C-alpha positions, 0 to 999 in steps of 0.5 A: 500500500502506498503512503498516499493510499494509506492516508486516503483510507484513514481519512475516508468518510462514508456518504451519509445519505442516498444523494451522497451515495448516488453522487459518489457512485457516479464520481467513482465511475467517471474518475475510475476510482474504487470509491469516493468519500464525503471529504474526498476532493474531485481534484485529488481524485484526478478530476478535470473539467471534462470529467465534471461535465460527464459527472453532471450529465450522469447525475441528470440522467440518473437522478433527474437533477440538472447540475452545472459542472461549475458547481462541482468545480467550485465545490470539489468535496463530495459533501459540499457538492451534494449540499449545493445540489440540495440547496438548488433543488429546494 
């Protein structure tokens, strides 16, 4: 296990609700990582602007929520991104 991997494992926080779980699954698929935790940064996982577009398109297809990719680029941690989606959907 690499040192970086060990640090990520130690700091992993599970998604806390269905929305976070769905977003985490989409992000993991697009970014080709095993899992995404609440405090994982989109950028640290290799996120790019193209990946943000793909993630938002999949969220819209799966959840019916239209999400601007800039929202993910500005709120790169899963928990923060999910909270911004909740605020805009309300």
